[in-house]
All heavy atoms as a GROMACS GRO file, in nm:
protein
  611
    1MET      N    1   0.081  -0.117   0.000
    1MET     CA    2  -0.001   0.000  -0.001
    1MET      C    3   0.086   0.126   0.000
    1MET      O    4   0.053   0.223  -0.062
    1MET     CB    5  -0.093  -0.002   0.119
    1MET     CG    6  -0.201   0.105   0.110
    1MET     SD    7  -0.327   0.086   0.232
    1MET     CE    8  -0.446  -0.011   0.142
    2GLU      N    9   0.199   0.124   0.066
    2GLU     CA   10   0.288   0.238   0.069
    2GLU      C   11   0.345   0.267  -0.070
    2GLU      O   12   0.362   0.383  -0.108
    2GLU     CB   13   0.402   0.212   0.167
    2GLU     CG   14   0.492   0.334   0.187
    2GLU     CD   15   0.595   0.310   0.293
    2GLU    OE1   16   0.564   0.238   0.390
    2GLU    OE2   17   0.707   0.360   0.277
    3ASP      N   18   0.371   0.162  -0.149
    3ASP     CA   19   0.424   0.180  -0.283
    3ASP      C   20   0.323   0.250  -0.374
    3ASP      O   21   0.360   0.331  -0.457
    3ASP     CB   22   0.462   0.047  -0.346
    3ASP     CG   23   0.582  -0.017  -0.274
    3ASP    OD1   24   0.663   0.058  -0.218
    3ASP    OD2   25   0.591  -0.142  -0.275
    4GLU      N   26   0.193   0.223  -0.356
    4GLU     CA   27   0.089   0.289  -0.435
    4GLU      C   28   0.087   0.437  -0.409
    4GLU      O   29   0.075   0.517  -0.500
    4GLU     CB   30  -0.047   0.228  -0.405
    4GLU     CG   31  -0.064   0.086  -0.456
    4GLU     CD   32  -0.199   0.027  -0.415
    4GLU    OE1   33  -0.288   0.105  -0.375
    4GLU    OE2   34  -0.213  -0.094  -0.419
    5ASN      N   35   0.098   0.478  -0.283
    5ASN     CA   36   0.100   0.621  -0.248
    5ASN      C   37   0.222   0.689  -0.303
    5ASN      O   38   0.215   0.803  -0.349
    5ASN     CB   39   0.093   0.640  -0.096
    5ASN     CG   40  -0.039   0.598  -0.038
    5ASN    OD1   41  -0.141   0.597  -0.110
    5ASN    ND2   42  -0.041   0.566   0.088
    6THR      N   43   0.335   0.621  -0.302
    6THR     CA   44   0.459   0.679  -0.354
    6THR      C   45   0.446   0.704  -0.504
    6THR      O   46   0.482   0.810  -0.554
    6THR     CB   47   0.579   0.586  -0.327
    6THR    OG1   48   0.586   0.562  -0.187
    6THR    CG2   49   0.708   0.650  -0.374
    7LEU      N   50   0.390   0.608  -0.576
    7LEU     CA   51   0.372   0.626  -0.722
    7LEU      C   52   0.270   0.735  -0.753
    7LEU      O   53   0.290   0.811  -0.846
    7LEU     CB   54   0.330   0.495  -0.785
    7LEU     CG   55   0.432   0.381  -0.788
    7LEU    CD1   56   0.372   0.254  -0.844
    7LEU    CD2   57   0.554   0.423  -0.868
    8GLU      N   58   0.167   0.743  -0.674
    8GLU     CA   59   0.065   0.845  -0.696
    8GLU      C   60   0.122   0.985  -0.670
    8GLU      O   61   0.092   1.077  -0.743
    8GLU     CB   62  -0.055   0.819  -0.604
    8GLU     CG   63  -0.170   0.917  -0.627
    8GLU     CD   64  -0.287   0.884  -0.537
    8GLU    OE1   65  -0.320   0.766  -0.524
    8GLU    OE2   66  -0.344   0.980  -0.484
    9ASP      N   67   0.204   1.001  -0.568
    9ASP     CA   68   0.263   1.129  -0.535
    9ASP      C   69   0.359   1.176  -0.643
    9ASP      O   70   0.378   1.296  -0.663
    9ASP     CB   71   0.335   1.122  -0.400
    9ASP     CG   72   0.240   1.105  -0.285
    9ASP    OD1   73   0.119   1.133  -0.301
    9ASP    OD2   74   0.286   1.060  -0.178
   10GLN      N   75   0.421   1.084  -0.715
   10GLN     CA   76   0.522   1.120  -0.813
   10GLN      C   77   0.464   1.136  -0.953
   10GLN      O   78   0.536   1.170  -1.044
   10GLN     CB   79   0.631   1.014  -0.815
   10GLN     CG   80   0.712   1.013  -0.687
   10GLN     CD   81   0.819   0.905  -0.688
   10GLN    OE1   82   0.828   0.826  -0.780
   10GLN    NE2   83   0.900   0.902  -0.584
   11SER      N   84   0.334   1.115  -0.973
   11SER     CA   85   0.278   1.130  -1.107
   11SER      C   86   0.275   1.275  -1.148
   11SER      O   87   0.251   1.365  -1.068
   11SER     CB   88   0.135   1.071  -1.111
   11SER     OG   89   0.049   1.148  -1.030
   12ASN      N   90   0.306   1.299  -1.275
   12ASN     CA   91   0.310   1.434  -1.326
   12ASN      C   92   0.169   1.489  -1.347
   12ASN      O   93   0.074   1.415  -1.366
   12ASN     CB   94   0.387   1.439  -1.459
   12ASN     CG   95   0.536   1.418  -1.438
   12ASN    OD1   96   0.588   1.435  -1.328
   12ASN    ND2   97   0.606   1.384  -1.542
   13SER      N   98   0.160   1.618  -1.348
   13SER     CA   99   0.034   1.687  -1.369
   13SER      C  100  -0.011   1.672  -1.514
   13SER      O  101   0.070   1.652  -1.603
   13SER     CB  102   0.051   1.836  -1.336
   13SER     OG  103  -0.064   1.906  -1.369
   14ASP      N  104  -0.142   1.686  -1.535
   14ASP     CA  105  -0.191   1.687  -1.672
   14ASP      C  106  -0.179   1.825  -1.735
   14ASP      O  107  -0.206   1.842  -1.855
   14ASP     CB  108  -0.336   1.637  -1.678
   14ASP     CG  109  -0.431   1.725  -1.597
   14ASP    OD1  110  -0.383   1.802  -1.511
   14ASP    OD2  111  -0.552   1.715  -1.618
   15LYS      N  112  -0.137   1.924  -1.659
   15LYS     CA  113  -0.113   2.059  -1.711
   15LYS      C  114   0.020   2.060  -1.785
   15LYS      O  115   0.118   2.000  -1.742
   15LYS     CB  116  -0.111   2.163  -1.600
   15LYS     CG  117  -0.237   2.168  -1.519
   15LYS     CD  118  -0.355   2.213  -1.604
   15LYS     CE  119  -0.481   2.220  -1.520
   15LYS     NZ  120  -0.598   2.251  -1.600
   16GLY      N  121   0.025   2.130  -1.896
   16GLY     CA  122   0.143   2.129  -1.979
   16GLY      C  123   0.256   2.217  -1.926
   16GLY      O  124   0.232   2.323  -1.869
   17PHE      N  125   0.378   2.172  -1.947
   17PHE     CA  126   0.497   2.244  -1.904
   17PHE      C  127   0.515   2.372  -1.986
   17PHE      O  128   0.537   2.480  -1.931
   17PHE     CB  129   0.621   2.153  -1.919
   17PHE     CG  130   0.752   2.222  -1.891
   17PHE    CD1  131   0.791   2.245  -1.760
   17PHE    CD2  132   0.834   2.264  -1.993
   17PHE    CE1  133   0.910   2.307  -1.732
   17PHE    CE2  134   0.954   2.326  -1.967
   17PHE     CZ  135   0.993   2.348  -1.837
   18VAL      N  136   0.501   2.360  -2.117
   18VAL     CA  137   0.526   2.476  -2.206
   18VAL      C  138   0.423   2.587  -2.182
   18VAL      O  139   0.460   2.703  -2.165
   18VAL     CB  140   0.532   2.433  -2.355
   18VAL    CG1  141   0.540   2.553  -2.447
   18VAL    CG2  142   0.650   2.339  -2.376
   19PRO      N  143   0.292   2.557  -2.177
   19PRO     CA  144   0.197   2.664  -2.147
   19PRO      C  145   0.221   2.730  -2.011
   19PRO      O  146   0.211   2.851  -1.998
   19PRO     CB  147   0.061   2.595  -2.150
   19PRO     CG  148   0.079   2.473  -2.229
   19PRO     CD  149   0.221   2.432  -2.208
   20THR      N  150   0.258   2.648  -1.912
   20THR     CA  151   0.284   2.703  -1.779
   20THR      C  152   0.402   2.798  -1.781
   20THR      O  153   0.394   2.910  -1.725
   20THR     CB  154   0.308   2.590  -1.678
   20THR    OG1  155   0.198   2.500  -1.679
   20THR    CG2  156   0.328   2.645  -1.537
   21ILE      N  157   0.508   2.761  -1.845
   21ILE     CA  158   0.628   2.845  -1.845
   21ILE      C  159   0.605   2.973  -1.928
   21ILE      O  160   0.649   3.082  -1.892
   21ILE     CB  161   0.752   2.769  -1.891
   21ILE    CG1  162   0.878   2.840  -1.843
   21ILE    CG2  163   0.760   2.751  -2.040
   21ILE    CD1  164   1.001   2.754  -1.847
   22LEU      N  165   0.528   2.962  -2.038
   22LEU     CA  166   0.500   3.080  -2.119
   22LEU      C  167   0.405   3.176  -2.047
   22LEU      O  168   0.427   3.298  -2.050
   22LEU     CB  169   0.439   3.039  -2.254
   22LEU     CG  170   0.535   2.970  -2.352
   22LEU    CD1  171   0.460   2.925  -2.476
   22LEU    CD2  172   0.649   3.062  -2.389
   23LEU      N  173   0.305   3.122  -1.982
   23LEU     CA  174   0.215   3.208  -1.904
   23LEU      C  175   0.288   3.276  -1.790
   23LEU      O  176   0.264   3.393  -1.762
   23LEU     CB  177   0.097   3.125  -1.850
   23LEU     CG  178  -0.008   3.083  -1.952
   23LEU    CD1  179  -0.105   2.983  -1.888
   23LEU    CD2  180  -0.081   3.202  -2.006
   24CYS      N  181   0.377   3.204  -1.725
   24CYS     CA  182   0.454   3.262  -1.614
   24CYS      C  183   0.546   3.374  -1.665
   24CYS      O  184   0.557   3.479  -1.604
   24CYS     CB  185   0.535   3.153  -1.544
   24CYS     SG  186   0.620   3.210  -1.396
   25PHE      N  187   0.610   3.350  -1.780
   25PHE     CA  188   0.703   3.449  -1.833
   25PHE      C  189   0.630   3.577  -1.879
   25PHE      O  190   0.675   3.688  -1.847
   25PHE     CB  191   0.783   3.390  -1.949
   25PHE     CG  192   0.889   3.481  -2.002
   25PHE    CD1  193   1.010   3.492  -1.933
   25PHE    CD2  194   0.871   3.554  -2.118
   25PHE    CE1  195   1.110   3.575  -1.981
   25PHE    CE2  196   0.969   3.638  -2.165
   25PHE     CZ  197   1.089   3.649  -2.097
   26PHE      N  198   0.523   3.560  -1.954
   26PHE     CA  199   0.457   3.677  -2.013
   26PHE      C  200   0.348   3.740  -1.925
   26PHE      O  201   0.330   3.861  -1.929
   26PHE     CB  202   0.396   3.640  -2.149
   26PHE     CG  203   0.500   3.614  -2.254
   26PHE    CD1  204   0.521   3.486  -2.301
   26PHE    CD2  205   0.578   3.718  -2.305
   26PHE    CE1  206   0.618   3.462  -2.398
   26PHE    CE2  207   0.674   3.692  -2.401
   26PHE     CZ  208   0.695   3.565  -2.447
   27LEU      N  209   0.280   3.661  -1.845
   27LEU     CA  210   0.169   3.712  -1.764
   27LEU      C  211   0.185   3.678  -1.617
   27LEU      O  212   0.087   3.678  -1.541
   27LEU     CB  213   0.037   3.657  -1.816
   27LEU     CG  214   0.002   3.694  -1.961
   27LEU    CD1  215  -0.119   3.615  -2.009
   27LEU    CD2  216  -0.021   3.843  -1.974
   28GLY      N  217   0.307   3.650  -1.574
   28GLY     CA  218   0.332   3.608  -1.437
   28GLY      C  219   0.291   3.709  -1.332
   28GLY      O  220   0.245   3.675  -1.225
   29ALA      N  221   0.309   3.837  -1.362
   29ALA     CA  222   0.273   3.941  -1.265
   29ALA      C  223   0.125   3.944  -1.235
   29ALA      O  224   0.083   3.993  -1.133
   29ALA     CB  225   0.321   4.078  -1.315
   30LEU      N  226   0.045   3.890  -1.328
   30LEU     CA  227  -0.100   3.885  -1.308
   30LEU      C  228  -0.142   3.750  -1.249
   30LEU      O  229  -0.262   3.729  -1.224
   30LEU     CB  230  -0.171   3.908  -1.441
   30LEU     CG  231  -0.141   4.041  -1.509
   30LEU    CD1  232  -0.210   4.049  -1.643
   30LEU    CD2  233  -0.180   4.158  -1.420
   31GLY      N  234  -0.049   3.657  -1.231
   31GLY     CA  235  -0.080   3.528  -1.168
   31GLY      C  236  -0.154   3.431  -1.259
   31GLY      O  237  -0.209   3.332  -1.214
   32VAL      N  238  -0.151   3.457  -1.392
   32VAL     CA  239  -0.227   3.376  -1.487
   32VAL      C  240  -0.182   3.230  -1.483
   32VAL      O  241  -0.264   3.138  -1.493
   32VAL     CB  242  -0.218   3.436  -1.627
   32VAL    CG1  243  -0.284   3.344  -1.731
   32VAL    CG2  244  -0.279   3.574  -1.629
   33HIS      N  245  -0.052   3.206  -1.468
   33HIS     CA  246  -0.002   3.068  -1.463
   33HIS      C  247  -0.056   2.992  -1.345
   33HIS      O  248  -0.081   2.874  -1.352
   33HIS     CB  249   0.152   3.067  -1.464
   33HIS     CG  250   0.214   3.132  -1.346
   33HIS    ND1  251   0.212   3.270  -1.327
   33HIS    CD2  252   0.280   3.083  -1.239
   33HIS    CE1  253   0.274   3.301  -1.215
   33HIS    NE2  254   0.316   3.189  -1.158
   34ARG      N  255  -0.082   3.061  -1.234
   34ARG     CA  256  -0.138   2.995  -1.116
   34ARG      C  257  -0.286   2.961  -1.136
   34ARG      O  258  -0.332   2.855  -1.094
   34ARG     CB  259  -0.119   3.081  -0.991
   34ARG     CG  260   0.027   3.078  -0.946
   34ARG     CD  261   0.040   3.139  -0.807
   34ARG     NE  262   0.173   3.112  -0.758
   34ARG     CZ  263   0.202   3.013  -0.672
   34ARG    NH1  264   0.108   2.936  -0.628
   34ARG    NH2  265   0.325   2.995  -0.633
   35PHE      N  266  -0.358   3.049  -1.204
   35PHE     CA  267  -0.497   3.017  -1.239
   35PHE      C  268  -0.499   2.894  -1.331
   35PHE      O  269  -0.584   2.806  -1.315
   35PHE     CB  270  -0.567   3.134  -1.309
   35PHE     CG  271  -0.600   3.249  -1.218
   35PHE    CD1  272  -0.529   3.368  -1.224
   35PHE    CD2  273  -0.701   3.238  -1.124
   35PHE    CE1  274  -0.560   3.473  -1.140
   35PHE    CE2  275  -0.733   3.341  -1.039
   35PHE     CZ  276  -0.661   3.461  -1.048
   36TYR      N  277  -0.407   2.887  -1.426
   36TYR     CA  278  -0.401   2.778  -1.523
   36TYR      C  279  -0.381   2.643  -1.455
   36TYR      O  280  -0.443   2.544  -1.493
   36TYR     CB  281  -0.289   2.804  -1.624
   36TYR     CG  282  -0.259   2.688  -1.715
   36TYR    CD1  283  -0.350   2.651  -1.814
   36TYR    CD2  284  -0.142   2.613  -1.703
   36TYR    CE1  285  -0.324   2.542  -1.897
   36TYR    CE2  286  -0.114   2.506  -1.786
   36TYR     CZ  287  -0.206   2.471  -1.883
   36TYR     OH  288  -0.180   2.365  -1.963
   37VAL      N  289  -0.295   2.638  -1.353
   37VAL     CA  290  -0.265   2.511  -1.287
   37VAL      C  291  -0.363   2.478  -1.174
   37VAL      O  292  -0.353   2.374  -1.111
   37VAL     CB  293  -0.120   2.503  -1.235
   37VAL    CG1  294  -0.021   2.517  -1.346
   37VAL    CG2  295  -0.094   2.606  -1.126
   38GLY      N  296  -0.457   2.568  -1.147
   38GLY     CA  297  -0.561   2.539  -1.047
   38GLY      C  298  -0.533   2.596  -0.909
   38GLY      O  299  -0.600   2.558  -0.813
   39LYS      N  300  -0.442   2.688  -0.898
   39LYS     CA  301  -0.412   2.755  -0.771
   39LYS      C  302  -0.477   2.893  -0.771
   39LYS      O  303  -0.411   2.996  -0.779
   39LYS     CB  304  -0.261   2.767  -0.749
   39LYS     CG  305  -0.189   2.635  -0.738
   39LYS     CD  306  -0.041   2.656  -0.718
   39LYS     CE  307   0.032   2.526  -0.692
   39LYS     NZ  308   0.174   2.548  -0.666
   40VAL      N  309  -0.610   2.894  -0.757
   40VAL     CA  310  -0.688   3.016  -0.771
   40VAL      C  311  -0.659   3.115  -0.656
   40VAL      O  312  -0.644   3.236  -0.681
   40VAL     CB  313  -0.839   2.984  -0.779
   40VAL    CG1  314  -0.921   3.110  -0.786
   40VAL    CG2  315  -0.867   2.894  -0.898
   41GLY      N  316  -0.650   3.067  -0.536
   41GLY     CA  317  -0.625   3.155  -0.422
   41GLY      C  318  -0.495   3.233  -0.434
   41GLY      O  319  -0.494   3.357  -0.419
   42THR      N  320  -0.388   3.164  -0.462
   42THR     CA  321  -0.260   3.234  -0.476
   42THR      C  322  -0.254   3.310  -0.608
   42THR      O  323  -0.180   3.409  -0.619
   42THR     CB  324  -0.140   3.135  -0.466
   42THR    OG1  325  -0.159   3.030  -0.559
   42THR    CG2  326  -0.127   3.081  -0.325
   43GLY      N  327  -0.331   3.268  -0.707
   43GLY     CA  328  -0.342   3.344  -0.830
   43GLY      C  329  -0.401   3.482  -0.804
   43GLY      O  330  -0.356   3.583  -0.856
   44LEU      N  331  -0.507   3.485  -0.722
   44LEU     CA  332  -0.568   3.613  -0.684
   44LEU      C  333  -0.470   3.700  -0.607
   44LEU      O  334  -0.462   3.823  -0.628
   44LEU     CB  335  -0.693   3.589  -0.602
   44LEU     CG  336  -0.815   3.540  -0.680
   44LEU    CD1  337  -0.928   3.502  -0.582
   44LEU    CD2  338  -0.864   3.644  -0.777
   45LEU      N  339  -0.394   3.639  -0.516
   45LEU     CA  340  -0.294   3.716  -0.440
   45LEU      C  341  -0.188   3.775  -0.533
   45LEU      O  342  -0.146   3.889  -0.516
   45LEU     CB  343  -0.228   3.630  -0.333
   45LEU     CG  344  -0.314   3.599  -0.210
   45LEU    CD1  345  -0.244   3.498  -0.119
   45LEU    CD2  346  -0.342   3.725  -0.135
   46GLN      N  347  -0.145   3.697  -0.630
   46GLN     CA  348  -0.045   3.748  -0.724
   46GLN      C  349  -0.105   3.859  -0.809
   46GLN      O  350  -0.035   3.954  -0.840
   46GLN     CB  351   0.009   3.635  -0.814
   46GLN     CG  352   0.135   3.577  -0.762
   46GLN     CD  353   0.208   3.495  -0.865
   46GLN    OE1  354   0.147   3.423  -0.943
   46GLN    NE2  355   0.337   3.504  -0.865
   47LEU      N  356  -0.230   3.847  -0.846
   47LEU     CA  357  -0.296   3.951  -0.924
   47LEU      C  358  -0.301   4.082  -0.847
   47LEU      O  359  -0.270   4.189  -0.900
   47LEU     CB  360  -0.437   3.905  -0.962
   47LEU     CG  361  -0.521   3.999  -1.044
   47LEU    CD1  362  -0.456   4.028  -1.179
   47LEU    CD2  363  -0.662   3.942  -1.063
   48VAL      N  364  -0.338   4.075  -0.719
   48VAL     CA  365  -0.350   4.195  -0.635
   48VAL      C  366  -0.213   4.258  -0.607
   48VAL      O  367  -0.200   4.381  -0.604
   48VAL     CB  368  -0.423   4.159  -0.504
   48VAL    CG1  369  -0.418   4.275  -0.405
   48VAL    CG2  370  -0.567   4.118  -0.534
   49THR      N  371  -0.110   4.176  -0.587
   49THR     CA  372   0.022   4.229  -0.551
   49THR      C  373   0.115   4.243  -0.672
   49THR      O  374   0.234   4.274  -0.655
   49THR     CB  375   0.091   4.137  -0.448
   49THR    OG1  376   0.115   4.008  -0.507
   49THR    CG2  377   0.008   4.123  -0.322
   50LEU      N  378   0.059   4.222  -0.793
   50LEU     CA  379   0.140   4.225  -0.916
   50LEU      C  380   0.258   4.132  -0.908
   50LEU      O  381   0.372   4.171  -0.933
   50LEU     CB  382   0.184   4.370  -0.949
   50LEU     CG  383   0.071   4.464  -0.986
   50LEU    CD1  384   0.125   4.603  -1.008
   50LEU    CD2  385  -0.006   4.417  -1.108
   51GLY      N  386   0.229   4.011  -0.872
   51GLY     CA  387   0.332   3.907  -0.865
   51GLY      C  388   0.431   3.930  -0.752
   51GLY      O  389   0.549   3.897  -0.765
   52GLY      N  390   0.381   3.985  -0.641
   52GLY     CA  391   0.473   4.014  -0.530
   52GLY      C  392   0.581   4.111  -0.573
   52GLY      O  393   0.698   4.098  -0.537
   53LEU      N  394   0.538   4.213  -0.653
   53LEU     CA  395   0.627   4.312  -0.712
   53LEU      C  396   0.737   4.248  -0.796
   53LEU      O  397   0.850   4.297  -0.804
   53LEU     CB  398   0.689   4.402  -0.602
   53LEU     CG  399   0.586   4.483  -0.521
   53LEU    CD1  400   0.655   4.559  -0.410
   53LEU    CD2  401   0.505   4.575  -0.612
   54GLY      N  402   0.704   4.135  -0.857
   54GLY     CA  403   0.794   4.068  -0.949
   54GLY      C  404   0.877   3.959  -0.886
   54GLY      O  405   0.925   3.869  -0.955
   55ILE      N  406   0.896   3.964  -0.756
   55ILE     CA  407   0.980   3.864  -0.687
   55ILE      C  408   0.913   3.728  -0.690
   55ILE      O  409   0.975   3.627  -0.723
   55ILE     CB  410   1.011   3.908  -0.544
   55ILE    CG1  411   1.094   4.037  -0.548
   55ILE    CG2  412   1.085   3.798  -0.467
   55ILE    CD1  413   1.109   4.103  -0.413
   56TRP      N  414   0.785   3.724  -0.654
   56TRP     CA  415   0.709   3.598  -0.652
   56TRP      C  416   0.706   3.536  -0.792
   56TRP      O  417   0.720   3.416  -0.808
   56TRP     CB  418   0.569   3.629  -0.605
   56TRP     CG  419   0.485   3.511  -0.563
   56TRP    CD1  420   0.516   3.379  -0.573
   56TRP    CD2  421   0.356   3.519  -0.505
   56TRP    NE1  422   0.411   3.303  -0.524
   56TRP    CE2  423   0.312   3.388  -0.482
   56TRP    CE3  424   0.270   3.624  -0.472
   56TRP    CZ2  425   0.187   3.360  -0.428
   56TRP    CZ3  426   0.149   3.596  -0.416
   56TRP    CH2  427   0.107   3.464  -0.394
   57THR      N  428   0.691   3.620  -0.895
   57THR     CA  429   0.689   3.572  -1.030
   57THR      C  430   0.822   3.509  -1.069
   57THR      O  431   0.826   3.403  -1.133
   57THR     CB  432   0.657   3.688  -1.127
   57THR    OG1  433   0.531   3.743  -1.090
   57THR    CG2  434   0.649   3.640  -1.271
   58MET      N  435   0.933   3.572  -1.033
   58MET     CA  436   1.065   3.516  -1.064
   58MET      C  437   1.086   3.382  -0.993
   58MET      O  438   1.140   3.289  -1.053
   58MET     CB  439   1.176   3.613  -1.026
   58MET     CG  440   1.192   3.726  -1.124
   58MET     SD  441   1.346   3.816  -1.107
   58MET     CE  442   1.325   3.892  -0.949
   59VAL      N  443   1.044   3.374  -0.869
   59VAL     CA  444   1.057   3.247  -0.794
   59VAL      C  445   0.974   3.139  -0.862
   59VAL      O  446   1.023   3.027  -0.882
   59VAL     CB  447   1.012   3.266  -0.647
   59VAL    CG1  448   1.001   3.134  -0.576
   59VAL    CG2  449   1.109   3.357  -0.575
   60ASP      N  450   0.851   3.170  -0.903
   60ASP     CA  451   0.767   3.073  -0.972
   60ASP      C  452   0.831   3.030  -1.102
   60ASP      O  453   0.832   2.912  -1.136
   60ASP     CB  454   0.628   3.131  -1.000
   60ASP     CG  455   0.534   3.122  -0.882
   60ASP    OD1  456   0.572   3.062  -0.779
   60ASP    OD2  457   0.421   3.173  -0.892
   61PHE      N  458   0.885   3.125  -1.180
   61PHE     CA  459   0.948   3.092  -1.306
   61PHE      C  460   1.065   2.995  -1.287
   61PHE      O  461   1.077   2.896  -1.359
   61PHE     CB  462   0.995   3.220  -1.378
   61PHE     CG  463   1.051   3.194  -1.515
   61PHE    CD1  464   0.966   3.174  -1.622
   61PHE    CD2  465   1.188   3.191  -1.537
   61PHE    CE1  466   1.015   3.149  -1.748
   61PHE    CE2  467   1.238   3.168  -1.662
   61PHE     CZ  468   1.152   3.146  -1.770
   62ILE      N  469   1.147   3.022  -1.189
   62ILE     CA  470   1.261   2.934  -1.160
   62ILE      C  471   1.213   2.795  -1.117
   62ILE      O  472   1.266   2.692  -1.160
   62ILE     CB  473   1.352   2.996  -1.054
   62ILE    CG1  474   1.421   3.120  -1.112
   62ILE    CG2  475   1.456   2.897  -1.002
   62ILE    CD1  476   1.489   3.208  -1.008
   63MET      N  477   1.107   2.792  -1.037
   63MET     CA  478   1.052   2.662  -0.993
   63MET      C  479   0.996   2.584  -1.110
   63MET      O  480   1.010   2.462  -1.116
   63MET     CB  481   0.947   2.683  -0.885
   63MET     CG  482   1.006   2.726  -0.752
   63MET     SD  483   0.884   2.749  -0.623
   63MET     CE  484   0.824   2.583  -0.600
   64VAL      N  485   0.931   2.652  -1.205
   64VAL     CA  486   0.877   2.582  -1.323
   64VAL      C  487   0.991   2.526  -1.405
   64VAL      O  488   0.988   2.410  -1.448
   64VAL     CB  489   0.789   2.678  -1.408
   64VAL    CG1  490   0.752   2.612  -1.540
   64VAL    CG2  491   0.664   2.719  -1.332
   65VAL      N  492   1.094   2.606  -1.429
   65VAL     CA  493   1.208   2.561  -1.508
   65VAL      C  494   1.278   2.441  -1.443
   65VAL      O  495   1.318   2.348  -1.514
   65VAL     CB  496   1.309   2.678  -1.528
   65VAL    CG1  497   1.440   2.628  -1.587
   65VAL    CG2  498   1.248   2.785  -1.614
   66CYS      N  499   1.288   2.442  -1.311
   66CYS     CA  500   1.355   2.333  -1.240
   66CYS      C  501   1.265   2.208  -1.222
   66CYS      O  502   1.310   2.105  -1.176
   66CYS     CB  503   1.401   2.378  -1.102
   66CYS     SG  504   1.530   2.504  -1.110
   67GLY      N  505   1.138   2.222  -1.254
   67GLY     CA  506   1.045   2.108  -1.240
   67GLY      C  507   0.992   2.091  -1.099
   67GLY      O  508   0.943   1.983  -1.064
   68LYS      N  509   0.999   2.193  -1.018
   68LYS     CA  510   0.952   2.184  -0.878
   68LYS      C  511   0.816   2.250  -0.857
   68LYS      O  512   0.761   2.245  -0.749
   68LYS     CB  513   1.055   2.253  -0.785
   68LYS     CG  514   1.192   2.190  -0.790
   68LYS     CD  515   1.191   2.050  -0.735
   68LYS     CE  516   1.330   1.992  -0.734
   68LYS     NZ  517   1.329   1.851  -0.694
   69PHE      N  518   0.759   2.311  -0.961
   69PHE     CA  519   0.630   2.376  -0.949
   69PHE      C  520   0.520   2.271  -0.956
   69PHE      O  521   0.528   2.179  -1.038
   69PHE     CB  522   0.614   2.480  -1.064
   69PHE     CG  523   0.504   2.578  -1.042
   69PHE    CD1  524   0.517   2.681  -0.953
   69PHE    CD2  525   0.387   2.568  -1.117
   69PHE    CE1  526   0.414   2.773  -0.935
   69PHE    CE2  527   0.284   2.660  -1.102
   69PHE     CZ  528   0.299   2.763  -1.010
   70THR      N  529   0.418   2.283  -0.873
   70THR     CA  530   0.311   2.183  -0.868
   70THR      C  531   0.177   2.246  -0.907
   70THR      O  532   0.160   2.367  -0.898
   70THR     CB  533   0.298   2.121  -0.730
   70THR    OG1  534   0.270   2.223  -0.635
   70THR    CG2  535   0.425   2.047  -0.689
   71ASP      N  536   0.082   2.160  -0.949
   71ASP     CA  537  -0.052   2.209  -0.980
   71ASP      C  538  -0.134   2.218  -0.852
   71ASP      O  539  -0.082   2.198  -0.741
   71ASP     CB  540  -0.117   2.121  -1.087
   71ASP     CG  541  -0.145   1.979  -1.041
   71ASP    OD1  542  -0.127   1.949  -0.919
   71ASP    OD2  543  -0.183   1.897  -1.125
   72GLY      N  544  -0.258   2.247  -0.865
   72GLY     CA  545  -0.350   2.262  -0.750
   72GLY      C  546  -0.366   2.135  -0.669
   72GLY      O  547  -0.404   2.140  -0.552
   73GLU      N  548  -0.338   2.019  -0.728
   73GLU     CA  549  -0.350   1.892  -0.658
   73GLU      C  550  -0.217   1.841  -0.606
   73GLU      O  551  -0.208   1.729  -0.553
   73GLU     CB  552  -0.412   1.787  -0.752
   73GLU     CG  553  -0.553   1.826  -0.795
   73GLU     CD  554  -0.611   1.726  -0.896
   73GLU    OE1  555  -0.537   1.637  -0.943
   73GLU    OE2  556  -0.730   1.743  -0.928
   74GLY      N  557  -0.110   1.917  -0.624
   74GLY     CA  558   0.020   1.878  -0.572
   74GLY      C  559   0.105   1.795  -0.667
   74GLY      O  560   0.213   1.751  -0.630
   75HIS      N  561   0.060   1.775  -0.790
   75HIS     CA  562   0.137   1.699  -0.888
   75HIS      C  563   0.237   1.791  -0.958
   75HIS      O  564   0.201   1.901  -1.000
   75HIS     CB  565   0.046   1.636  -0.994
   75HIS     CG  566  -0.057   1.543  -0.937
   75HIS    ND1  567  -0.023   1.422  -0.882
   75HIS    CD2  568  -0.190   1.553  -0.924
   75HIS    CE1  569  -0.131   1.361  -0.839
   75HIS    NE2  570  -0.237   1.441  -0.863
   76PRO      N  571   0.362   1.747  -0.972
   76PRO     CA  572   0.462   1.833  -1.035
   76PRO      C  573   0.435   1.854  -1.183
   76PRO      O  574   0.388   1.765  -1.252
   76PRO     CB  575   0.592   1.757  -1.012
   76PRO     CG  576   0.555   1.618  -0.984
   76PRO     CD  577   0.417   1.620  -0.927
   77ILE      N  578   0.468   1.974  -1.228
   77ILE     CA  579   0.456   2.008  -1.370
   77ILE      C  580   0.596   2.001  -1.426
   77ILE      O  581   0.682   2.081  -1.395
   77ILE     CB  582   0.397   2.148  -1.388
   77ILE    CG1  583   0.255   2.152  -1.330
   77ILE    CG2  584   0.398   2.190  -1.535
   77ILE    CD1  585   0.193   2.286  -1.323
   78ARG      N  586   0.619   1.899  -1.510
   78ARG     CA  587   0.752   1.875  -1.563
   78ARG      C  588   0.745   1.860  -1.712
   78ARG      O  589   0.642   1.822  -1.770
   78ARG     CB  590   0.812   1.747  -1.504
   78ARG     CG  591   0.834   1.755  -1.356
   78ARG     CD  592   0.908   1.634  -1.305
   78ARG     NE  593   0.933   1.646  -1.163
   78ARG     CZ  594   0.904   1.553  -1.075
   78ARG    NH1  595   0.851   1.438  -1.115
   78ARG    NH2  596   0.929   1.570  -0.947
   79ALA      N  597   0.857   1.887  -1.778
   79ALA     CA  598   0.864   1.866  -1.922
   79ALA      C  599   0.856   1.718  -1.952
   79ALA      O  600   0.906   1.634  -1.875
   79ALA     CB  601   0.995   1.923  -1.975
   80ALA      N  602   0.792   1.684  -2.062
   80ALA     CA  603   0.781   1.543  -2.100
   80ALA      C  604   0.920   1.488  -2.132
   80ALA      O  605   1.001   1.552  -2.196
   80ALA     CB  606   0.691   1.528  -2.222
   81ALA      N  607   0.946   1.369  -2.083
   81ALA     CA  608   1.078   1.308  -2.104
   81ALA      C  609   1.085   1.231  -2.232
   81ALA      O  610   0.991   1.186  -2.286
   81ALA     CB  611   1.112   1.216  -1.987
   0.00000   0.00000   0.00000
């Protein structure tokens, strides 16, 4: 049973890597990439704060590039191998 949970936790998101990274790069200050992946609450916060004055957006962009950014369900968004 523990092996099933481990495999489930490591499954990639159904959200695309390329759309996420493009949305983050071009519209990151508005939090559009967070709305796309299902993180509506933090998307609204980014919209109100203009991406944490750009800092939050840069952190998100780096996390997407490194494959550490997750969707609303906690599944990592990674480039297809």
